[in-house]
PABA-481477 format. One record per residue (C-alpha): residue in one letter; x, y, z. Coordinates in steps of 0.1 Angstrom, whole numbers, plus 2048, in hexadecimal, padded with zeros to 3 digits. Layout:
<sites>
aXYZ ...
</sites>
This chain:
<sites>
mA3DD8E289 dA53DA0298 tA52DB52BB kA67DD52BE nA5ADF62D8 gA3BDE02E6 fA2FDE32C4 tA27DC12AF iA33DC3289 tA22DAE274 nA25D9E251 rA10DB4244 dA1EDD1256 hA43DC8242 vA28DC121D lA1DDE3225 rA3EDF422B aA4CDE6211 wA30DEE1F7 qA31E101FC nA5CE0D1FD sA54DFD1DA tA3DE191CD eA52E371D8 lA6FE2A1C6 vA55E231A6 rA4EE4A1A9 dA7AE511AE yA82E3F18D qA69E5217A aA70E74187 yA96E6B17B aA8DE59159 hA78E7B153 eA97E96161 lAAEE7D150 eAA0E7A12B eAB0E9911A dAD1E96129 sADAE7012D sAC0E5B116 aAD1E38124 lAD1E43147 aAACE4D145 kAA2E2E133 lAB4E1914F fA9EE2B16B sA80E28154 eA84E00156 fA8CE0217F aA6AE0F182 eA5ADF816D dA67DDE17F eA66DEE19E aA3EDF3192 eA3FDCB18F hA4CDC71B4 aA33DDE1C1 aA13DCB1AF eA22DAE1C2 lA21DBC1E1 l9FFDCB1DE d9F3DA31D1 l9FED9E1F1 l9F6DB120C r9D2DB01FD r9D0D8D201 y9DDD99228 e9B6DAE22A k9A1D90221 
</sites>
């Protein structure tokens, strides 16, 4: 646990924030891939792969988050 400015930041809070960040990255990478499809298929493919990898991270974090809710 971490205490800052009078608030206690729990492990669950860290996992929640990491999950939120991860899902945002998935959306960003997907958008980049879509925007670059016509200009650079190699770069679009790379961003698509990043989106898939980050989606796996988001899924793992969501599993952890659900365990905190039990």
